[in-house]
A tleap script that builds the chain and sets N, CA, C and O, in Angstrom:
source leaprc.protein.ff14SB
mol = sequence {
  NMET VAL GLY MET LEU ALA MET SER LYS ALA
  GLY HIE ASP LYS GLY ALA ILE TYR VAL ILE
  ILE ARG GLU GLU GLY GLU TYR VAL TYR VAL
  ALA ASP GLY ARG ILE ARG THR VAL ASP VAL
  PRO LYS LYS LYS ASN LYS LYS HIE ILE GLN
  ILE ILE LYS LYS LYS GLN LEU THR VAL SER
  GLU SER GLY PHE ASN ASP LEU GLU ILE ARG
  LYS ILE ILE LYS GLU TYR GLN GLU GLU GLY
  ASN VAL LYS CGLY
}
set mol.1.N position { -2.476 9.089 -6.693 }
set mol.1.CA position { -1.635 7.992 -5.878 }
set mol.1.C position { -2.246 7.193 -4.828 }
set mol.1.O position { -1.956 6.122 -4.295 }
set mol.2.N position { -3.065 7.937 -4.712 }
set mol.2.CA position { -4.208 7.120 -3.288 }
set mol.2.C position { -4.869 6.023 -4.069 }
set mol.2.O position { -5.482 6.123 -5.131 }
set mol.3.N position { -4.577 4.722 -3.185 }
set mol.3.CA position { -5.403 3.742 -3.636 }
set mol.3.C position { -4.674 2.782 -4.304 }
set mol.3.O position { -5.054 1.615 -4.396 }
set mol.4.N position { -3.406 3.302 -4.887 }
set mol.4.CA position { -2.626 2.359 -5.560 }
set mol.4.C position { -1.805 1.194 -4.864 }
set mol.4.O position { -1.255 1.528 -3.815 }
set mol.5.N position { -1.681 0.253 -5.157 }
set mol.5.CA position { -0.565 -0.754 -4.772 }
set mol.5.C position { 1.017 -0.108 -4.776 }
set mol.5.O position { 1.294 0.710 -5.654 }
set mol.6.N position { 1.817 -0.413 -3.992 }
set mol.6.CA position { 3.326 0.046 -4.157 }
set mol.6.C position { 4.084 -1.093 -3.295 }
set mol.6.O position { 3.768 -1.777 -2.322 }
set mol.7.N position { 5.309 -0.968 -4.165 }
set mol.7.CA position { 6.361 -1.798 -3.179 }
set mol.7.C position { 7.554 -0.871 -2.655 }
set mol.7.O position { 8.227 -0.091 -3.329 }
set mol.8.N position { 7.644 -1.127 -1.383 }
set mol.8.CA position { 8.930 -0.338 -1.080 }
set mol.8.C position { 10.241 -0.622 -1.497 }
set mol.8.O position { 10.539 -1.809 -1.368 }
set mol.9.N position { 11.039 0.048 -1.919 }
set mol.9.CA position { 12.628 -0.055 -2.481 }
set mol.9.C position { 13.919 0.134 -1.602 }
set mol.9.O position { 15.116 -0.040 -1.832 }
set mol.10.N position { 13.107 0.617 -0.353 }
set mol.10.CA position { 14.279 1.041 0.378 }
set mol.10.C position { 13.783 1.015 1.912 }
set mol.10.O position { 12.664 1.400 2.251 }
set mol.11.N position { 14.737 0.524 2.777 }
set mol.11.CA position { 14.392 0.671 4.226 }
set mol.11.C position { 14.415 -0.819 4.650 }
set mol.11.O position { 14.743 -1.735 3.896 }
set mol.12.N position { 14.028 -0.960 5.953 }
set mol.12.CA position { 13.683 -2.265 6.554 }
set mol.12.C position { 12.683 -3.169 6.137 }
set mol.12.O position { 12.758 -4.375 6.371 }
set mol.13.N position { 11.588 -2.548 5.424 }
set mol.13.CA position { 10.469 -2.835 4.585 }
set mol.13.C position { 10.562 -3.041 3.354 }
set mol.13.O position { 9.534 -3.332 2.743 }
set mol.14.N position { 11.684 -2.956 2.732 }
set mol.14.CA position { 12.237 -3.226 1.425 }
set mol.14.C position { 11.578 -4.706 0.937 }
set mol.14.O position { 11.795 -5.807 1.442 }
set mol.15.N position { 10.576 -4.330 -0.373 }
set mol.15.CA position { 9.941 -5.421 -1.060 }
set mol.15.C position { 8.664 -5.733 -0.340 }
set mol.15.O position { 8.143 -6.824 -0.576 }
set mol.16.N position { 8.074 -4.883 0.539 }
set mol.16.CA position { 6.784 -4.917 1.092 }
set mol.16.C position { 5.700 -4.631 0.064 }
set mol.16.O position { 5.903 -3.888 -0.896 }
set mol.17.N position { 4.456 -5.289 0.308 }
set mol.17.CA position { 3.735 -4.427 -0.399 }
set mol.17.C position { 2.673 -3.816 0.350 }
set mol.17.O position { 2.009 -4.471 1.153 }
set mol.18.N position { 2.474 -2.570 0.126 }
set mol.18.CA position { 1.455 -1.788 0.476 }
set mol.18.C position { 0.279 -0.939 -0.142 }
set mol.18.O position { 0.610 -0.671 -1.296 }
set mol.19.N position { -0.732 -0.503 0.096 }
set mol.19.CA position { -1.520 0.401 -0.286 }
set mol.19.C position { -1.603 1.506 0.022 }
set mol.19.O position { -1.764 1.609 1.238 }
set mol.20.N position { -1.562 2.782 -0.689 }
set mol.20.CA position { -1.236 4.311 -0.508 }
set mol.20.C position { -2.752 4.643 -0.018 }
set mol.20.O position { -3.856 4.348 -0.476 }
set mol.21.N position { -2.321 5.385 1.114 }
set mol.21.CA position { -3.840 5.801 1.940 }
set mol.21.C position { -3.971 7.176 2.003 }
set mol.21.O position { -4.990 7.762 2.370 }
set mol.22.N position { -2.503 7.904 1.492 }
set mol.22.CA position { -2.557 9.348 1.665 }
set mol.22.C position { -1.607 9.933 1.306 }
set mol.22.O position { -0.571 9.308 1.534 }
set mol.23.N position { -1.453 10.998 0.771 }
set mol.23.CA position { -0.480 11.571 0.083 }
set mol.23.C position { -0.139 12.954 0.433 }
set mol.23.O position { -1.036 13.738 0.122 }
set mol.24.N position { 0.801 13.449 0.938 }
set mol.24.CA position { 1.146 14.909 1.268 }
set mol.24.C position { 2.549 15.039 1.027 }
set mol.24.O position { 3.538 14.536 1.559 }
set mol.25.N position { 2.349 15.987 -0.076 }
set mol.25.CA position { 3.864 16.683 -0.663 }
set mol.25.C position { 4.687 15.571 -1.204 }
set mol.25.O position { 4.379 14.784 -2.099 }
set mol.26.N position { 5.931 15.646 -0.420 }
set mol.26.CA position { 6.725 14.395 -1.200 }
set mol.26.C position { 6.868 13.104 -0.644 }
set mol.26.O position { 7.716 12.287 -1.001 }
set mol.27.N position { 5.762 12.888 0.506 }
set mol.27.CA position { 5.765 11.791 1.173 }
set mol.27.C position { 4.286 11.072 0.984 }
set mol.27.O position { 3.329 11.833 0.839 }
set mol.28.N position { 4.052 9.646 0.979 }
set mol.28.CA position { 2.838 9.053 0.988 }
set mol.28.C position { 2.914 8.202 2.332 }
set mol.28.O position { 3.952 7.891 2.917 }
set mol.29.N position { 1.523 7.866 2.734 }
set mol.29.CA position { 1.186 7.292 3.970 }
set mol.29.C position { 0.781 5.703 3.407 }
set mol.29.O position { -0.163 5.495 2.645 }
set mol.30.N position { 1.532 4.823 3.851 }
set mol.30.CA position { 1.147 3.191 3.194 }
set mol.30.C position { 0.442 2.691 4.485 }
set mol.30.O position { 0.468 3.267 5.573 }
set mol.31.N position { -0.067 1.758 4.248 }
set mol.31.CA position { -0.777 0.468 5.251 }
set mol.31.C position { -0.737 -0.883 4.377 }
set mol.31.O position { -0.943 -1.032 3.172 }
set mol.32.N position { -0.454 -1.678 5.224 }
set mol.32.CA position { -0.772 -3.100 4.761 }
set mol.32.C position { -1.773 -3.742 5.319 }
set mol.32.O position { -1.848 -4.906 4.928 }
set mol.33.N position { -2.434 -3.482 5.953 }
set mol.33.CA position { -3.323 -4.161 7.104 }
set mol.33.C position { -3.031 -4.974 8.166 }
set mol.33.O position { -3.999 -5.459 8.751 }
set mol.34.N position { -1.858 -5.258 8.585 }
set mol.34.CA position { -1.496 -6.143 9.359 }
set mol.34.C position { -0.714 -5.154 10.257 }
set mol.34.O position { -1.292 -4.392 11.032 }
set mol.35.N position { 0.558 -5.201 10.121 }
set mol.35.CA position { 1.462 -4.483 10.901 }
set mol.35.C position { 1.382 -2.993 10.934 }
set mol.35.O position { 1.352 -2.340 11.977 }
set mol.36.N position { 1.343 -2.372 9.434 }
set mol.36.CA position { 0.717 -0.865 9.435 }
set mol.36.C position { -0.601 -0.660 9.020 }
set mol.36.O position { -1.048 -0.675 7.873 }
set mol.37.N position { -1.175 -0.467 10.084 }
set mol.37.CA position { -2.658 -0.302 10.037 }
set mol.37.C position { -2.949 1.000 9.152 }
set mol.37.O position { -2.121 1.753 8.639 }
set mol.38.N position { -4.282 1.061 9.111 }
set mol.38.CA position { -4.977 2.474 8.640 }
set mol.38.C position { -4.692 3.530 9.331 }
set mol.38.O position { -4.156 4.566 8.938 }
set mol.39.N position { -5.259 3.103 10.936 }
set mol.39.CA position { -4.807 3.971 12.067 }
set mol.39.C position { -3.328 4.307 12.010 }
set mol.39.O position { -3.189 5.522 12.151 }
set mol.40.N position { -2.497 3.852 11.899 }
set mol.40.CA position { -1.218 3.685 12.092 }
set mol.40.C position { -0.021 3.485 10.795 }
set mol.40.O position { 1.027 2.839 10.792 }
set mol.41.N position { -0.692 4.362 9.687 }
set mol.41.CA position { 0.450 4.066 8.423 }
set mol.41.C position { 2.005 4.512 8.499 }
set mol.41.O position { 2.367 5.223 9.436 }
set mol.42.N position { 2.756 4.166 7.685 }
set mol.42.CA position { 3.788 4.033 7.536 }
set mol.42.C position { 4.102 5.641 6.658 }
set mol.42.O position { 3.273 5.928 5.793 }
set mol.43.N position { 5.006 6.407 6.843 }
set mol.43.CA position { 5.452 7.587 6.350 }
set mol.43.C position { 6.662 7.120 5.439 }
set mol.43.O position { 7.778 6.875 5.896 }
set mol.44.N position { 6.320 7.024 4.103 }
set mol.44.CA position { 7.315 6.806 2.989 }
set mol.44.C position { 7.710 7.902 2.107 }
set mol.44.O position { 6.766 8.567 1.679 }
set mol.45.N position { 8.892 8.251 1.731 }
set mol.45.CA position { 9.613 9.064 0.611 }
set mol.45.C position { 8.878 8.439 -0.613 }
set mol.45.O position { 8.744 7.221 -0.728 }
set mol.46.N position { 8.387 9.380 -1.562 }
set mol.46.CA position { 7.740 8.814 -2.658 }
set mol.46.C position { 8.846 8.284 -3.465 }
set mol.46.O position { 8.607 7.277 -4.131 }
set mol.47.N position { 10.111 8.845 -3.515 }
set mol.47.CA position { 11.058 7.962 -4.277 }
set mol.47.C position { 11.641 6.864 -3.676 }
set mol.47.O position { 12.732 6.462 -4.082 }
set mol.48.N position { 10.843 6.118 -2.413 }
set mol.48.CA position { 11.250 4.938 -1.945 }
set mol.48.C position { 10.465 3.902 -2.136 }
set mol.48.O position { 10.693 2.759 -1.740 }
set mol.49.N position { 9.355 4.333 -2.854 }
set mol.49.CA position { 8.100 3.278 -3.136 }
set mol.49.C position { 8.116 3.231 -4.654 }
set mol.49.O position { 8.504 4.277 -5.173 }
set mol.50.N position { 7.717 2.068 -5.628 }
set mol.50.CA position { 7.757 1.544 -6.703 }
set mol.50.C position { 6.152 1.261 -6.789 }
set mol.50.O position { 5.550 0.413 -6.130 }
set mol.51.N position { 5.599 2.149 -7.735 }
set mol.51.CA position { 4.115 1.875 -8.050 }
set mol.51.C position { 3.889 0.371 -8.753 }
set mol.51.O position { 4.380 0.171 -9.864 }
set mol.52.N position { 3.261 -0.497 -8.188 }
set mol.52.CA position { 2.883 -1.876 -8.668 }
set mol.52.C position { 1.843 -2.269 -9.875 }
set mol.52.O position { 1.828 -3.124 -10.761 }
set mol.53.N position { 0.844 -1.035 -9.387 }
set mol.53.CA position { -0.360 -1.282 -10.081 }
set mol.53.C position { -1.039 -0.136 -10.054 }
set mol.53.O position { -1.668 0.364 -9.121 }
set mol.54.N position { -0.808 0.384 -11.532 }
set mol.54.CA position { -1.205 1.734 -11.823 }
set mol.54.C position { -2.850 1.899 -11.623 }
set mol.54.O position { -3.145 3.056 -11.327 }
set mol.55.N position { -3.889 1.068 -11.712 }
set mol.55.CA position { -5.296 1.226 -11.683 }
set mol.55.C position { -5.377 1.398 -10.080 }
set mol.55.O position { -4.960 0.647 -9.199 }
set mol.56.N position { -6.054 2.645 -9.993 }
set mol.56.CA position { -6.490 2.948 -8.525 }
set mol.56.C position { -7.428 1.896 -8.200 }
set mol.56.O position { -8.097 1.235 -8.995 }
set mol.57.N position { -7.393 1.801 -6.676 }
set mol.57.CA position { -8.481 0.650 -6.044 }
set mol.57.C position { -9.443 1.478 -5.565 }
set mol.57.O position { -9.219 2.604 -5.120 }
set mol.58.N position { -10.752 0.840 -5.659 }
set mol.58.CA position { -11.797 1.400 -4.900 }
set mol.58.C position { -12.178 1.665 -3.606 }
set mol.58.O position { -12.628 0.735 -2.937 }
set mol.59.N position { -12.068 2.890 -3.077 }
set mol.59.CA position { -12.052 3.211 -1.726 }
set mol.59.C position { -13.387 3.356 -1.651 }
set mol.59.O position { -13.989 4.016 -2.498 }
set mol.60.N position { -14.303 2.464 -0.133 }
set mol.60.CA position { -15.414 3.031 0.152 }
set mol.60.C position { -15.541 4.353 0.748 }
set mol.60.O position { -14.585 5.088 0.997 }
set mol.61.N position { -16.845 4.641 0.981 }
set mol.61.CA position { -17.211 5.894 1.481 }
set mol.61.C position { -16.525 6.229 2.729 }
set mol.61.O position { -16.102 7.339 3.052 }
set mol.62.N position { -16.463 5.096 3.419 }
set mol.62.CA position { -15.756 5.160 4.967 }
set mol.62.C position { -14.432 5.232 4.601 }
set mol.62.O position { -13.781 5.446 5.624 }
set mol.63.N position { -13.598 5.143 3.470 }
set mol.63.CA position { -12.481 5.421 3.444 }
set mol.63.C position { -12.155 3.756 3.219 }
set mol.63.O position { -12.939 2.880 2.851 }
set mol.64.N position { -10.612 3.639 3.599 }
set mol.64.CA position { -9.691 2.418 3.636 }
set mol.64.C position { -10.018 1.635 4.944 }
set mol.64.O position { -10.200 2.286 5.972 }
set mol.65.N position { -10.106 0.247 4.966 }
set mol.65.CA position { -10.273 -0.407 6.089 }
set mol.65.C position { -9.066 -1.707 6.222 }
set mol.65.O position { -8.636 -2.259 5.209 }
set mol.66.N position { -8.725 -1.990 7.259 }
set mol.66.CA position { -7.571 -2.946 6.994 }
set mol.66.C position { -7.919 -4.287 6.520 }
set mol.66.O position { -7.154 -5.080 5.972 }
set mol.67.N position { -9.230 -4.463 6.807 }
set mol.67.CA position { -9.842 -6.129 6.019 }
set mol.67.C position { -9.551 -5.698 4.473 }
set mol.67.O position { -8.655 -6.256 3.840 }
set mol.68.N position { -10.272 -4.785 3.964 }
set mol.68.CA position { -10.197 -4.522 2.710 }
set mol.68.C position { -8.485 -4.359 2.235 }
set mol.68.O position { -8.342 -4.665 1.051 }
set mol.69.N position { -7.439 -4.024 2.793 }
set mol.69.CA position { -6.484 -3.511 2.342 }
set mol.69.C position { -5.820 -5.213 2.329 }
set mol.69.O position { -5.282 -5.711 1.340 }
set mol.70.N position { -6.007 -5.905 3.633 }
set mol.70.CA position { -5.140 -7.125 3.282 }
set mol.70.C position { -5.774 -8.195 2.191 }
set mol.70.O position { -5.077 -9.091 1.716 }
set mol.71.N position { -7.074 -8.026 1.864 }
set mol.71.CA position { -7.693 -8.621 0.688 }
set mol.71.C position { -7.334 -8.411 -0.719 }
set mol.71.O position { -7.383 -9.221 -1.645 }
set mol.72.N position { -6.917 -7.028 -0.718 }
set mol.72.CA position { -6.532 -6.633 -1.973 }
set mol.72.C position { -5.006 -6.924 -2.202 }
set mol.72.O position { -4.728 -7.251 -3.355 }
set mol.73.N position { -3.901 -6.860 -1.247 }
set mol.73.CA position { -2.809 -7.375 -1.268 }
set mol.73.C position { -2.796 -8.762 -1.323 }
set mol.73.O position { -1.859 -9.224 -1.973 }
set mol.74.N position { -3.671 -9.667 -0.762 }
set mol.74.CA position { -3.600 -10.820 -0.871 }
set mol.74.C position { -3.694 -11.734 -2.364 }
set mol.74.O position { -3.029 -12.694 -2.754 }
set mol.75.N position { -4.835 -10.973 -2.997 }
set mol.75.CA position { -5.459 -11.184 -4.024 }
set mol.75.C position { -4.491 -11.049 -5.156 }
set mol.75.O position { -4.574 -11.860 -6.079 }
set mol.76.N position { -3.299 -9.819 -5.193 }
set mol.76.CA position { -2.471 -9.456 -6.168 }
set mol.76.C position { -1.239 -10.345 -5.808 }
set mol.76.O position { -0.481 -10.700 -6.710 }
set mol.77.N position { -1.047 -10.667 -4.670 }
set mol.77.CA position { 0.141 -12.034 -4.588 }
set mol.77.C position { -0.118 -13.273 -5.424 }
set mol.77.O position { 0.666 -13.830 -6.193 }
set mol.78.N position { -1.820 -13.715 -5.017 }
set mol.78.CA position { -2.466 -14.887 -5.486 }
set mol.78.C position { -2.201 -14.702 -6.990 }
set mol.78.O position { -2.051 -15.694 -7.703 }
set mol.79.N position { -2.140 -13.465 -7.482 }
set mol.79.CA position { -2.047 -13.610 -9.299 }
set mol.79.C position { -0.807 -13.998 -9.658 }
set mol.79.O position { -0.558 -14.033 -10.864 }
set mol.80.N position { 0.070 -14.312 -8.839 }
set mol.80.CA position { 1.126 -14.787 -9.098 }
set mol.80.C position { 2.688 -13.682 -9.158 }
set mol.80.O position { 3.886 -13.953 -9.229 }
set mol.81.N position { 1.932 -12.413 -9.089 }
set mol.81.CA position { 2.852 -11.004 -9.225 }
set mol.81.C position { 4.310 -11.378 -8.240 }
set mol.81.O position { 5.490 -11.203 -8.545 }
set mol.82.N position { 3.786 -11.889 -7.108 }
set mol.82.CA position { 4.839 -11.485 -5.919 }
set mol.82.C position { 4.398 -12.992 -5.079 }
set mol.82.O position { 3.394 -13.642 -4.788 }
set mol.83.N position { 5.653 -13.024 -4.950 }
set mol.83.CA position { 6.000 -14.410 -3.836 }
set mol.83.C position { 5.983 -13.721 -2.388 }
set mol.83.O position { 6.346 -12.578 -2.114 }
set mol.84.N position { 5.447 -14.747 -1.492 }
set mol.84.CA position { 5.366 -14.395 -0.256 }
set mol.84.C position { 4.093 -14.673 0.486 }
set mol.84.O position { 3.983 -14.349 1.669 }
savepdb mol mol.pdb
quit
């Protein structure tokens, strides 16, 4: 699941788009590059997210960075898939 785009299905952030940056058991850690950065990701239960892009995103050797995550989410939104 790491590197996939996901949308929050529950919680205060319902409808928010994130990139999954880490997976641990029943939970994933997601970041949007703005409010939820790579250094302070949001912990979400797997059943509270919906994978919206099955293709895994390319991760640089140094891992994810906030600029790349913002760019990926913006490109996805500009494709017309999500308003906002």
